[in-house]
N, CA, C and O atoms as a DFTB+ gen file, in Angstrom:
792 C
 N C O
     1  1     167.031     203.334     153.704
     2  2     167.456     202.943     155.042
     3  2     167.018     204.012     156.036
     4  3     167.234     205.202     155.809
     5  1     166.413     203.594     157.118
     6  2     165.939     204.504     158.149
     7  2     166.655     204.217     159.456
     8  3     166.830     203.059     159.835
     9  1     167.068     205.272     160.143
    10  2     167.645     205.119     161.479
    11  2     166.490     205.080     162.466
    12  3     165.753     206.057     162.600
    13  1     166.328     203.955     163.159
    14  2     165.226     203.794     164.093
    15  2     165.550     204.397     165.456
    16  3     164.693     205.013     166.089
    17  1     166.776     204.219     165.898
    18  2     167.235     204.810     167.151
    19  2     168.755     204.765     167.187
    20  3     169.388     204.095     166.371
    21  1     169.323     205.475     168.129
    22  2     170.773     205.471     168.239
    23  2     171.227     206.061     169.557
    24  3     170.440     206.662     170.288
    25  1     172.499     205.884     169.855
    26  2     173.080     206.495     171.041
    27  2     174.555     206.754     170.777
    28  3     175.150     206.176     169.868
    29  1     175.134     207.632     171.589
    30  2     176.553     207.943     171.491
    31  2     177.296     207.137     172.547
    32  3     176.970     207.209     173.731
    33  1     178.282     206.379     172.125
    34  2     179.193     205.719     173.069
    35  2     180.371     206.671     173.245
    36  3     181.187     206.836     172.339
    37  1     180.453     207.293     174.413
    38  2     181.448     208.332     174.638
    39  2     182.840     207.780     174.895
    40  3     183.814     208.527     174.808
    41  1     182.963     206.490     175.209
    42  2     184.270     205.892     175.531
    43  2     184.946     206.627     176.684
    44  3     186.108     207.027     176.607
    45  1     184.175     206.788     177.748
    46  2     184.669     207.496     178.928
    47  2     185.906     206.811     179.498
    48  3     185.953     205.586     179.604
    49  1     186.896     207.602     179.859
    50  2     188.116     207.090     180.449
    51  2     189.103     206.531     179.444
    52  3     190.176     206.059     179.819
    53  1     188.746     206.580     178.163
    54  2     189.623     206.093     177.102
    55  2     190.007     207.234     176.181
    56  3     189.337     208.266     176.148
    57  1     191.086     207.052     175.434
    58  2     191.483     208.088     174.480
    59  2     190.702     207.976     173.171
    60  3     190.777     208.866     172.323
    61  1     189.953     206.882     173.006
    62  2     189.153     206.701     171.789
    63  2     188.123     207.820     171.642
    64  3     187.554     208.294     172.625
    65  1     187.901     208.225     170.410
    66  2     186.883     209.229     170.140
    67  2     185.499     208.597     170.299
    68  3     185.374     207.375     170.218
    69  1     184.461     209.399     170.521
    70  2     183.113     208.850     170.660
    71  2     182.639     208.207     169.358
    72  3     183.110     208.549     168.273
    73  1     181.703     207.272     169.486
    74  2     181.210     206.533     168.325
    75  2     179.688     206.522     168.336
    76  3     179.062     206.369     169.384
    77  1     179.107     206.686     167.162
    78  2     177.661     206.581     167.010
    79  2     177.267     205.128     166.838
    80  3     177.838     204.428     166.002
    81  1     176.295     204.661     167.617
    82  2     175.754     203.310     167.515
    83  2     174.315     203.452     167.043
    84  3     173.499     204.080     167.718
    85  1     173.999     202.875     165.891
    86  2     172.698     203.096     165.270
    87  2     171.962     201.801     164.963
    88  3     172.560     200.821     164.519
    89  1     170.655     201.808     165.205
    90  2     169.772     200.721     164.809
    91  2     169.054     201.160     163.544
    92  3     168.374     202.186     163.539
    93  1     169.201     200.390     162.467
    94  2     168.564     200.729     161.192
    95  2     167.513     199.678     160.843
    96  3     167.530     198.564     161.368
    97  1     166.602     200.049     159.951
    98  2     165.522     199.125     159.598
    99  2     165.993     197.992     158.699
   100  3     165.384     196.922     158.682
   101  1     167.082     198.214     157.943
   102  2     167.617     197.158     157.085
   103  2     169.083     197.436     156.797
   104  3     169.509     198.586     156.694
   105  1     169.840     196.363     156.672
   106  2     171.248     196.487     156.318
   107  2     171.363     196.572     154.804
   108  3     170.647     195.871     154.088
   109  1     172.253     197.422     154.310
   110  2     172.394     197.579     152.861
   111  2     173.109     196.396     152.214
   112  3     173.845     195.660     152.872
   113  1     172.880     196.229     150.921
   114  2     173.564     195.206     150.130
   115  2     174.717     195.894     149.399
   116  3     174.508     196.531     148.366
   117  1     175.931     195.766     149.934
   118  2     177.057     196.502     149.337
   119  2     177.451     195.955     147.973
   120  3     178.148     196.635     147.220
   121  1     177.025     194.749     147.640
   122  2     177.382     194.180     146.335
   123  2     176.724     194.939     145.185
   124  3     177.165     194.827     144.041
   125  1     175.676     195.707     145.474
   126  2     174.958     196.449     144.441
   127  2     175.396     197.908     144.348
   128  3     174.856     198.658     143.534
   129  1     176.345     198.316     145.148
   130  2     176.719     199.730     145.192
   131  2     177.556     200.132     143.981
   132  3     178.329     199.335     143.450
   133  1     177.388     201.381     143.557
   134  2     178.093     201.946     142.406
   135  2     179.140     202.931     142.930
   136  3     178.827     203.817     143.725
   137  1     180.381     202.769     142.478
   138  2     181.505     203.542     143.006
   139  2     181.941     204.658     142.065
   140  3     181.769     204.598     140.848
   141  1     182.510     205.672     142.694
   142  2     183.157     206.762     141.975
   143  2     184.615     206.753     142.394
   144  3     184.920     206.529     143.565
   145  1     185.518     206.995     141.457
   146  2     186.949     206.956     141.755
   147  2     187.559     208.343     141.669
   148  3     187.288     209.099     140.736
   149  1     188.390     208.669     142.659
   150  2     189.214     209.879     142.637
   151  2     190.593     209.461     143.106
   152  3     190.802     209.194     144.290
   153  1     191.532     209.404     142.177
   154  2     192.869     208.906     142.511
   155  2     192.760     207.470     142.976
   156  3     192.120     206.652     142.317
   157  1     193.386     207.149     144.118
   158  2     193.318     205.766     144.611
   159  2     192.072     205.484     145.458
   160  3     191.910     204.376     145.970
   161  1     191.187     206.486     145.608
   162  2     190.026     206.331     146.483
   163  2     188.767     205.978     145.691
   164  3     188.498     206.552     144.636
   165  1     188.008     205.028     146.220
   166  2     186.755     204.575     145.626
   167  2     185.648     204.783     146.649
   168  3     185.769     204.358     147.798
   169  1     184.566     205.439     146.228
   170  2     183.492     205.830     147.154
   171  2     182.138     205.481     146.558
   172  3     181.870     205.762     145.390
   173  1     181.282     204.862     147.378
   174  2     179.915     204.554     146.953
   175  2     178.960     204.926     148.077
   176  3     179.279     204.776     149.257
   177  1     177.787     205.414     147.695
   178  2     176.767     205.779     148.682
   179  2     175.404     205.328     148.175
   180  3     175.053     205.555     147.018
   181  1     174.646     204.687     149.052
   182  2     173.302     204.227     148.718
   183  2     172.390     204.510     149.899
   184  3     172.520     203.892     150.956
   185  1     171.473     205.441     149.718
   186  2     170.481     205.788     150.746
   187  2     171.141     206.110     152.085
   188  3     170.643     205.717     153.140
   189  1     172.249     206.819     152.036
   190  2     172.924     207.253     153.255
   191  2     174.033     206.341     153.730
   192  3     174.900     206.765     154.493
   193  1     174.018     205.084     153.285
   194  2     175.075     204.143     153.669
   195  2     176.262     204.369     152.741
   196  3     176.090     204.539     151.534
   197  1     177.479     204.371     153.314
   198  2     178.688     204.667     152.550
   199  2     179.665     203.494     152.636
   200  3     179.848     202.898     153.697
   201  1     180.286     203.176     151.500
   202  2     181.355     202.175     151.472
   203  2     182.516     202.753     150.665
   204  3     182.296     203.457     149.679
   205  1     183.739     202.460     151.073
   206  2     184.888     203.015     150.353
   207  2     186.104     202.117     150.460
   208  3     186.208     201.265     151.342
   209  1     187.025     202.339     149.525
   210  2     188.291     201.608     149.491
   211  2     189.412     202.566     149.112
   212  3     189.179     203.618     148.517
   213  1     190.631     202.181     149.469
   214  2     191.835     202.831     148.970
   215  2     192.615     201.755     148.223
   216  3     192.962     200.720     148.793
   217  1     192.890     202.010     146.931
   218  2     193.510     200.962     146.117
   219  2     194.357     201.571     145.011
   220  3     193.859     202.328     144.179
   221  1     195.638     201.233     145.011
   222  2     196.536     201.641     143.926
   223  2     197.003     200.447     143.117
   224  3     197.167     200.533     141.900
   225  1     197.217     199.330     143.804
   226  2     197.671     198.109     143.142
   227  2     197.331     196.923     144.045
   228  3     197.012     197.120     145.218
   229  1     197.392     195.713     143.528
   230  2     197.084     194.552     144.361
   231  2     197.889     194.559     145.659
   232  3     199.089     194.832     145.670
   233  1     197.185     194.250     146.759
   234  2     197.827     194.271     148.069
   235  2     197.282     193.183     148.973
   236  3     196.710     192.195     148.514
   237  1     197.470     193.386     150.269
   238  2     197.057     192.384     151.256
   239  2     195.922     192.864     152.163
   240  3     195.629     192.231     153.178
   241  1     195.282     193.983     151.801
   242  2     194.117     194.414     152.565
   243  2     193.020     193.365     152.483
   244  3     192.897     192.664     151.478
   245  1     192.225     193.259     153.538
   246  2     191.161     192.237     153.608
   247  2     191.729     190.851     153.281
   248  3     191.066     190.043     152.631
   249  1     192.956     190.584     153.733
   250  2     193.638     189.296     153.517
   251  2     193.749     188.949     152.029
   252  3     193.717     187.778     151.653
   253  1     193.880     189.978     151.191
   254  2     194.036     189.751     149.759
   255  2     192.745     189.455     149.010
   256  3     192.782     189.086     147.836
   257  1     191.617     189.610     149.667
   258  2     190.316     189.325     149.050
   259  2     190.071     190.205     147.828
   260  3     190.518     191.351     147.782
   261  1     189.370     189.674     146.853
   262  2     189.015     190.426     145.648
   263  2     187.617     191.020     145.785
   264  3     186.685     190.355     146.236
   265  1     187.492     192.279     145.390
   266  2     186.199     192.965     145.370
   267  2     185.881     193.324     143.924
   268  3     186.643     194.044     143.278
   269  1     184.772     192.832     143.422
   270  2     184.317     193.138     142.066
   271  2     183.326     194.291     142.182
   272  3     182.223     194.128     142.704
   273  1     183.731     195.447     141.693
   274  2     182.886     196.637     141.850
   275  2     182.523     197.223     140.484
   276  3     183.182     196.974     139.474
   277  1     181.457     198.005     140.501
   278  2     180.998     198.694     139.295
   279  2     181.171     200.187     139.503
   280  3     180.804     200.729     140.545
   281  1     181.741     200.852     138.489
   282  2     181.948     202.293     138.560
   283  2     180.780     203.031     137.911
   284  3     180.002     202.446     137.158
   285  1     180.667     204.328     138.215
   286  2     179.559     205.135     137.704
   287  2     179.513     205.177     136.183
   288  3     178.439     205.324     135.600
   289  1     180.685     205.048     135.524
   290  2     180.697     205.073     134.052
   291  2     180.305     203.727     133.451
   292  3     180.336     203.554     132.232
   293  1     179.933     202.772     134.309
   294  2     179.474     201.468     133.834
   295  2     180.546     200.400     133.753
   296  3     180.233     199.227     133.546
   297  1     181.802     200.781     133.911
   298  2     182.874     199.786     133.839
   299  2     182.935     198.954     135.123
   300  3     182.527     199.394     136.198
   301  1     183.457     197.743     134.968
   302  2     183.654     196.844     136.105
   303  2     185.141     196.862     136.472
   304  3     185.999     197.028     135.606
   305  1     185.430     196.692     137.738
   306  2     186.811     196.698     138.183
   307  2     186.971     195.676     139.309
   308  3     186.059     195.463     140.109
   309  1     188.152     195.046     139.353
   310  2     188.457     194.108     140.430
   311  2     189.552     194.726     141.296
   312  3     190.643     195.033     140.816
   313  1     189.238     194.903     142.595
   314  2     190.219     195.407     143.546
   315  2     190.716     194.222     144.368
   316  3     189.957     193.631     145.137
   317  1     191.985     193.879     144.203
   318  2     192.553     192.730     144.923
   319  2     193.351     193.215     146.125
   320  3     194.405     193.834     145.979
   321  1     192.831     192.925     147.318
   322  2     193.510     193.333     148.550
   323  2     193.521     194.822     148.788
   324  3     194.554     195.358     149.189
   325  1     192.400     195.531     148.557
   326  2     192.386     196.971     148.825
   327  2     192.396     197.236     150.328
   328  3     192.197     196.321     151.127
   329  1     192.627     198.472     150.699
   330  2     192.533     198.888     152.094
   331  2     191.231     199.652     152.276
   332  3     190.647     200.131     151.305
   333  1     190.785     199.764     153.494
   334  2     189.480     200.361     153.762
   335  2     189.476     201.885     153.651
   336  3     188.497     202.443     153.155
   337  1     190.508     202.572     154.084
   338  2     190.561     204.029     154.180
   339  2     189.675     204.501     155.338
   340  3     189.358     203.716     156.231
   341  1     189.270     205.789     155.328
   342  2     188.425     206.319     156.402
   343  2     187.596     207.489     155.900
   344  3     187.851     208.031     154.825
   345  1     186.602     207.870     156.689
   346  2     185.672     208.919     156.278
   347  2     186.372     210.250     156.062
   348  3     186.036     210.976     155.127
   349  1     187.340     210.582     156.907
   350  2     188.022     211.860     156.759
   351  2     188.739     211.954     155.414
   352  3     188.702     212.999     154.766
   353  1     189.390     210.873     154.991
   354  2     190.076     210.874     153.693
   355  2     189.080     211.085     152.564
   356  3     189.375     211.792     151.601
   357  1     187.894     210.476     152.675
   358  2     186.862     210.656     151.645
   359  2     186.365     212.094     151.622
   360  3     186.170     212.675     150.555
   361  1     186.161     212.666     152.807
   362  2     185.705     214.053     152.885
   363  2     186.740     215.021     152.314
   364  3     186.383     216.021     151.690
   365  1     188.007     214.726     152.528
   366  2     189.084     215.608     152.062
   367  2     189.113     215.738     150.548
   368  3     189.487     216.789     150.028
   369  1     188.720     214.678     149.825
   370  2     188.740     214.743     148.361
   371  2     187.383     215.131     147.773
   372  3     187.201     215.112     146.556
   373  1     186.433     215.482     148.642
   374  2     185.151     215.985     148.164
   375  2     184.007     214.993     148.118
   376  3     182.913     215.341     147.674
   377  1     184.230     213.764     148.566
   378  2     183.129     212.821     148.690
   379  2     182.347     213.166     149.952
   380  3     182.821     213.915     150.806
   381  1     181.151     212.610     150.055
   382  2     180.365     212.782     151.277
   383  2     179.719     214.145     151.367
   384  3     179.181     214.638     150.376
   385  1     179.761     214.776     152.553
   386  2     180.526     214.382     153.723
   387  2     179.911     213.186     154.452
   388  3     178.701     212.963     154.417
   389  1     180.776     212.437     155.105
   390  2     180.333     211.241     155.813
   391  2     181.098     211.106     157.123
   392  3     182.082     211.805     157.363
   393  1     180.621     210.190     157.968
   394  2     181.250     209.943     159.267
   395  2     181.177     208.450     159.559
   396  3     180.238     207.774     159.138
   397  1     182.165     207.942     160.276
   398  2     182.167     206.526     160.634
   399  2     181.193     206.268     161.769
   400  3     181.127     207.031     162.732
   401  1     180.435     205.180     161.648
   402  2     179.430     204.795     162.630
   403  2     179.464     203.280     162.817
   404  3     180.164     202.566     162.099
   405  1     178.695     202.807     163.797
   406  2     178.473     201.378     163.976
   407  2     176.976     201.146     163.849
   408  3     176.186     201.837     164.491
   409  1     176.570     200.163     163.011
   410  2     175.142     199.955     162.797
   411  2     174.753     198.490     163.008
   412  3     175.590     197.587     162.991
   413  1     173.467     198.300     163.204
   414  2     172.881     196.968     163.287
   415  2     171.413     197.068     162.899
   416  3     170.809     198.137     162.993
   417  1     170.845     195.954     162.463
   418  2     169.399     195.904     162.247
   419  2     168.750     194.993     163.284
   420  3     167.595     194.594     163.136
   421  1     169.507     194.665     164.343
   422  2     169.032     193.779     165.408
   423  2     168.758     194.571     166.688
   424  3     169.653     195.216     167.233
   425  1     167.522     194.514     167.153
   426  2     167.159     195.183     168.404
   427  2     167.959     194.610     169.573
   428  3     168.320     195.339     170.497
   429  1     168.235     193.305     169.532
   430  2     168.998     192.655     170.601
   431  2     170.421     193.221     170.688
   432  3     170.914     193.502     171.780
   433  1     171.073     193.387     169.538
   434  2     172.420     193.979     169.507
   435  2     172.375     195.391     170.081
   436  3     173.262     195.799     170.831
   437  1     171.338     196.123     169.721
   438  2     171.188     197.493     170.217
   439  2     171.076     197.498     171.742
   440  3     171.671     198.343     172.409
   441  1     170.317     196.559     172.286
   442  2     170.142     196.474     173.741
   443  2     171.442     196.072     174.439
   444  3     171.765     196.595     175.506
   445  1     172.187     195.141     173.832
   446  2     173.449     194.694     174.421
   447  2     174.535     195.758     174.315
   448  3     175.378     195.883     175.202
   449  1     174.511     196.524     173.225
   450  2     175.490     197.581     173.023
   451  2     176.767     197.147     172.347
   452  3     177.730     197.913     172.315
   453  1     176.809     195.927     171.797
   454  2     178.008     195.481     171.086
   455  2     177.644     194.498     169.979
   456  3     176.486     194.105     169.842
   457  1     178.641     194.104     169.192
   458  2     178.559     193.294     167.959
   459  2     177.859     194.042     166.830
   460  3     177.099     193.452     166.062
   461  1     178.118     195.340     166.735
   462  2     177.655     196.155     165.620
   463  2     178.583     195.937     164.424
   464  3     179.660     195.357     164.563
   465  1     178.159     196.404     163.258
   466  2     179.006     196.424     162.065
   467  2     179.551     197.831     161.884
   468  3     178.803     198.804     161.979
   469  1     180.846     197.944     161.625
   470  2     181.447     199.254     161.381
   471  2     181.243     199.649     159.926
   472  3     181.368     198.821     159.024
   473  1     180.931     200.911     159.708
   474  2     180.729     201.421     158.350
   475  2     180.792     202.940     158.413
   476  3     181.271     203.515     159.391
   477  1     180.309     203.572     157.375
   478  2     180.196     205.031     157.361
   479  2     178.815     205.399     156.840
   480  3     178.163     204.616     156.150
   481  1     178.385     206.603     157.185
   482  2     177.073     207.075     156.778
   483  2     177.184     208.554     156.424
   484  3     178.027     209.266     156.967
   485  1     176.334     209.009     155.515
   486  2     176.378     210.417     155.144
   487  2     175.881     211.281     156.300
   488  3     175.034     210.865     157.090
   489  1     176.428     212.490     156.378
   490  2     175.986     213.444     157.385
   491  2     174.510     213.772     157.161
   492  3     173.751     213.917     158.119
   493  1     174.112     213.887     155.919
   494  2     172.720     214.194     155.593
   495  2     171.769     213.162     156.190
   496  3     170.738     213.534     156.749
   497  1     172.092     211.876     156.084
   498  2     171.238     210.816     156.625
   499  2     171.176     210.896     158.148
   500  3     170.102     210.743     158.730
   501  1     172.305     211.132     158.791
   502  2     172.320     211.212     160.248
   503  2     171.489     212.396     160.738
   504  3     170.717     212.266     161.688
   505  1     171.647     213.555     160.086
   506  2     170.890     214.725     160.515
   507  2     169.392     214.557     160.257
   508  3     168.570     215.144     160.961
   509  1     169.039     213.763     159.255
   510  2     167.628     213.492     158.974
   511  2     166.942     212.827     160.177
   512  3     165.757     213.048     160.427
   513  1     167.705     212.012     160.914
   514  2     167.142     211.274     162.048
   515  2     167.812     211.646     163.373
   516  3     167.773     210.859     164.318
   517  1     168.421     212.823     163.458
   518  2     169.190     213.175     164.647
   519  2     168.354     213.220     165.913
   520  3     168.895     213.036     167.003
   521  1     167.048     213.461     165.805
   522  2     166.207     213.504     166.994
   523  2     166.007     212.122     167.615
   524  3     165.491     212.020     168.728
   525  1     166.406     211.062     166.918
   526  2     166.285     209.697     167.428
   527  2     167.571     209.213     168.110
   528  3     167.631     208.081     168.592
   529  1     168.583     210.059     168.149
   530  2     169.875     209.672     168.717
   531  2     170.005     210.250     170.117
   532  3     169.929     211.463     170.316
   533  1     170.202     209.354     171.092
   534  2     170.296     209.749     172.497
   535  2     171.738     210.106     172.859
   536  3     172.686     209.473     172.395
   537  1     171.881     211.127     173.693
   538  2     173.225     211.549     174.114
   539  2     173.603     210.979     175.466
   540  3     174.769     211.054     175.853
   541  1     172.651     210.411     176.198
   542  2     172.930     209.928     177.539
   543  2     172.614     210.997     178.570
   544  3     172.331     212.145     178.228
   545  1     172.664     210.611     179.816
   546  2     172.291     211.533     180.891
   547  2     173.439     212.428     181.315
   548  3     173.219     213.444     181.974
   549  1     174.642     212.074     180.952
   550  2     175.785     212.889     181.347
   551  2     177.073     212.195     181.011
   552  3     177.090     211.072     180.507
   553  1     178.140     212.878     181.297
   554  2     179.467     212.347     181.018
   555  2     180.165     212.209     182.357
   556  3     180.484     213.208     183.002
   557  1     180.404     210.969     182.782
   558  2     180.791     210.710     184.159
   559  2     182.244     210.881     184.529
   560  3     182.582     210.791     185.709
   561  1     183.122     211.123     183.568
   562  2     184.542     211.234     183.905
   563  2     184.872     212.650     184.369
   564  3     184.479     213.629     183.734
   565  1     185.587     212.746     185.469
   566  2     186.027     214.071     185.912
   567  2     186.940     214.661     184.846
   568  3     187.833     213.988     184.332
   569  1     186.706     215.903     184.528
   570  2     187.634     216.549     183.607
   571  2     187.891     217.976     184.070
   572  3     187.002     218.615     184.632
   573  1     189.107     218.484     183.839
   574  2     189.484     219.794     184.379
   575  2     188.650     220.933     183.835
   576  3     188.488     221.956     184.501
   577  1     188.117     220.773     182.636
   578  2     187.309     221.845     182.064
   579  2     186.025     222.010     182.867
   580  3     185.496     223.115     182.991
   581  1     185.525     220.894     183.415
   582  2     184.326     220.948     184.260
   583  2     184.717     221.159     185.726
   584  3     183.928     220.869     186.626
   585  1     185.932     221.662     185.968
   586  2     186.456     221.963     187.306
   587  2     186.428     220.748     188.229
   588  3     186.051     220.850     189.396
   589  1     186.834     219.592     187.689
   590  2     186.957     218.401     188.508
   591  2     185.654     217.685     188.801
   592  3     185.645     216.698     189.537
   593  1     184.552     218.163     188.239
   594  2     183.264     217.530     188.476
   595  2     182.795     216.821     187.213
   596  3     183.171     217.182     186.098
   597  1     181.977     215.819     187.414
   598  2     181.398     215.145     186.257
   599  2     180.443     216.109     185.563
   600  3     179.654     216.795     186.213
   601  1     180.522     216.151     184.260
   602  2     179.665     217.060     183.496
   603  2     178.345     216.361     183.194
   604  3     178.329     215.252     182.660
   605  1     177.247     217.011     183.535
   606  2     175.922     216.464     183.255
   607  2     175.261     217.312     182.177
   608  3     175.248     218.540     182.259
   609  1     174.715     216.645     181.170
   610  2     174.048     217.389     180.116
   611  2     172.735     217.953     180.650
   612  3     171.914     217.192     181.163
   613  1     172.512     219.251     180.548
   614  2     171.268     219.846     181.040
   615  2     170.058     219.343     180.253
   616  3     170.198     218.894     179.115
   617  1     168.880     219.419     180.854
   618  2     167.648     219.091     180.140
   619  2     167.553     219.960     178.897
   620  3     167.869     221.149     178.934
   621  1     167.120     219.366     177.810
   622  2     167.012     220.101     176.547
   623  2     168.249     219.973     175.673
   624  3     168.263     220.482     174.552
   625  1     169.297     219.297     176.167
   626  2     170.499     219.071     175.351
   627  2     170.167     218.091     174.234
   628  3     169.357     217.183     174.420
   629  1     170.791     218.273     173.073
   630  2     170.487     217.442     171.917
   631  2     171.750     216.941     171.233
   632  3     172.809     217.563     171.308
   633  1     171.613     215.811     170.571
   634  2     172.705     215.288     169.740
   635  2     172.951     216.224     168.579
   636  3     172.016     216.773     167.995
   637  1     174.205     216.399     168.252
   638  2     174.569     217.164     167.058
   639  2     175.934     216.690     166.576
   640  3     176.558     215.830     167.198
   641  1     176.383     217.248     165.482
   642  2     177.692     216.897     164.939
   643  2     178.621     218.095     164.976
   644  3     178.256     219.202     164.580
   645  1     179.817     217.854     165.456
   646  2     180.879     218.854     165.475
   647  2     181.824     218.526     164.326
   648  3     182.091     217.355     164.058
   649  1     182.320     219.529     163.659
   650  2     183.292     219.251     162.607
   651  2     184.442     220.237     162.666
   652  3     184.291     221.388     163.075
   653  1     185.580     219.751     162.249
   654  2     186.775     220.574     162.131
   655  2     187.551     220.063     160.936
   656  3     187.977     218.908     160.910
   657  1     187.734     220.913     159.958
   658  2     188.353     220.465     158.712
   659  2     187.446     219.467     158.031
   660  3     186.328     219.809     157.647
   661  1     187.900     218.257     157.877
   662  2     187.118     217.202     157.230
   663  2     186.691     216.123     158.212
   664  3     186.239     215.050     157.811
   665  1     186.838     216.412     159.501
   666  2     186.538     215.419     160.532
   667  2     185.231     215.751     161.248
   668  3     185.030     216.880     161.695
   669  1     184.355     214.772     161.352
   670  2     183.089     214.920     162.061
   671  2     183.071     213.979     163.249
   672  3     183.635     212.887     163.188
   673  1     182.427     214.393     164.331
   674  2     182.230     213.483     165.448
   675  2     181.023     213.921     166.262
   676  3     180.593     215.072     166.176
   677  1     180.469     212.990     167.063
   678  2     179.306     213.318     167.888
   679  2     179.610     214.450     168.862
   680  3     180.722     214.574     169.373
   681  1     178.598     215.266     169.102
   682  2     178.701     216.381     170.034
   683  2     177.343     216.567     170.702
   684  3     176.360     215.923     170.338
   685  1     177.312     217.453     171.674
   686  2     176.060     217.768     172.357
   687  2     175.817     219.262     172.236
   688  3     176.657     220.076     172.620
   689  1     174.656     219.609     171.695
   690  2     174.241     220.999     171.606
   691  2     173.453     221.310     172.873
   692  3     172.381     220.749     173.096
   693  1     173.985     222.203     173.697
   694  2     173.371     222.532     174.981
   695  2     172.270     223.574     174.798
   696  3     172.282     224.315     173.816
   697  1     171.323     223.640     175.728
   698  2     170.187     224.569     175.585
   699  2     170.594     226.031     175.454
   700  3     169.868     226.817     174.845
   701  1     171.747     226.412     176.018
   702  2     172.183     227.816     175.944
   703  2     172.924     228.126     174.640
   704  3     173.429     229.235     174.463
   705  1     172.992     227.152     173.729
   706  2     173.637     227.394     172.441
   707  2     175.100     227.010     172.399
   708  3     175.719     227.048     171.336
   709  1     175.664     226.640     173.540
   710  2     177.053     226.193     173.558
   711  2     177.112     224.737     173.131
   712  3     176.102     224.034     173.125
   713  1     178.310     224.296     172.774
   714  2     178.467     222.917     172.336
   715  2     179.519     222.218     173.170
   716  3     180.524     222.806     173.570
   717  1     179.257     220.939     173.422
   718  2     180.175     220.110     174.201
   719  2     180.646     218.962     173.325
   720  3     179.839     218.284     172.689
   721  1     181.966     218.745     173.294
   722  2     182.506     217.546     172.674
   723  2     183.391     216.872     173.714
   724  3     183.806     217.502     174.686
   725  1     183.672     215.617     173.509
   726  2     184.459     214.864     174.489
   727  2     185.777     215.579     174.797
   728  3     186.519     215.964     173.894
   729  1     186.045     215.743     176.080
   730  2     187.274     216.352     176.595
   731  2     187.389     217.845     176.337
   732  3     188.422     218.446     176.634
   733  1     186.344     218.449     175.790
   734  2     186.397     219.889     175.548
   735  2     185.029     220.488     175.793
   736  3     184.013     219.794     175.794
   737  1     185.029     221.783     175.999
   738  2     183.783     222.508     176.154
   739  2     183.932     223.763     175.317
   740  3     184.796     224.591     175.605
   741  1     183.122     223.922     174.299
   742  2     183.325     224.982     173.327
   743  2     182.338     226.127     173.532
   744  3     181.170     225.909     173.854
   745  1     182.816     227.321     173.345
   746  2     181.974     228.499     173.574
   747  2     181.309     228.946     172.278
   748  3     181.747     228.556     171.195
   749  1     180.250     229.766     172.371
   750  2     179.508     230.172     171.167
   751  2     180.364     230.816     170.082
   752  3     180.056     230.675     168.899
   753  1     181.451     231.531     170.464
   754  2     182.298     232.166     169.450
   755  2     182.850     231.121     168.481
   756  3     183.016     231.393     167.292
   757  1     183.130     229.937     168.992
   758  2     183.635     228.867     168.140
   759  2     182.574     228.472     167.118
   760  3     182.884     228.203     165.957
   761  1     181.316     228.440     167.567
   762  2     180.234     228.054     166.679
   763  2     180.086     229.043     165.530
   764  3     179.726     228.662     164.416
   765  1     180.367     230.315     165.806
   766  2     180.219     231.330     164.775
   767  2     181.196     231.138     163.624
   768  3     181.015     231.698     162.543
   769  1     182.231     230.346     163.863
   770  2     183.196     230.062     162.791
   771  2     182.669     228.975     161.846
   772  3     183.348     228.604     160.889
   773  1     181.480     228.471     162.109
   774  2     180.880     227.497     161.200
   775  2     181.101     226.059     161.585
   776  3     180.882     225.165     160.768
   777  1     181.527     225.808     162.802
   778  2     181.855     224.429     163.165
   779  2     180.677     223.615     163.695
   780  3     180.862     222.484     164.146
   781  1     179.489     224.169     163.647
   782  2     178.297     223.382     163.937
   783  2     177.668     223.052     162.593
   784  3     177.311     223.948     161.828
   785  1     177.535     221.781     162.313
   786  2     177.025     221.362     161.013
   787  2     175.519     221.311     161.063
   788  3     174.945     220.555     161.846
   789  1     174.863     222.121     160.221
   790  2     173.404     222.173     160.200
   791  2     172.888     221.808     158.827
   792  3     171.677     221.794     158.607
């Protein structure tokens, strides 16, 4: 799977965290994925695409739908009504690392900016194509850190990933080496603690 292009939806004016919107050359076939289990968590990765479940016993996740999956040891398992879980939970137990994204293989969807499919992708895959991900011309919401002015990304700013603990999210690496994340502006000392994922 190749990331052809992408952009960050910053969700300006909302409390929602930013989201990566990606155009890929092909959508994966999740029915062929092989899972690894750690406790109630099931994780599969194929060419950067990630799928996961949280399952302890039959439940009502996915409206009680059954998922027939294959584990790495070759055994088959049926998950009845599992829950989806999230990338941070997978990262916490040592899977991945991965991050939640929205993807499509349709250029039209990419142009419209909606009707993507939600999923997760490995950090390694995203960084492989990070130069194809646009950050936008600026962040238009007034914020006190920018002293009441809209923050504009300087020329030479690039997409990057910020992480804290097991959580990853889109960020902007500025030409002076500082990093910007939604609602915050981080100084180089923070980067020295290892929070820029390279």
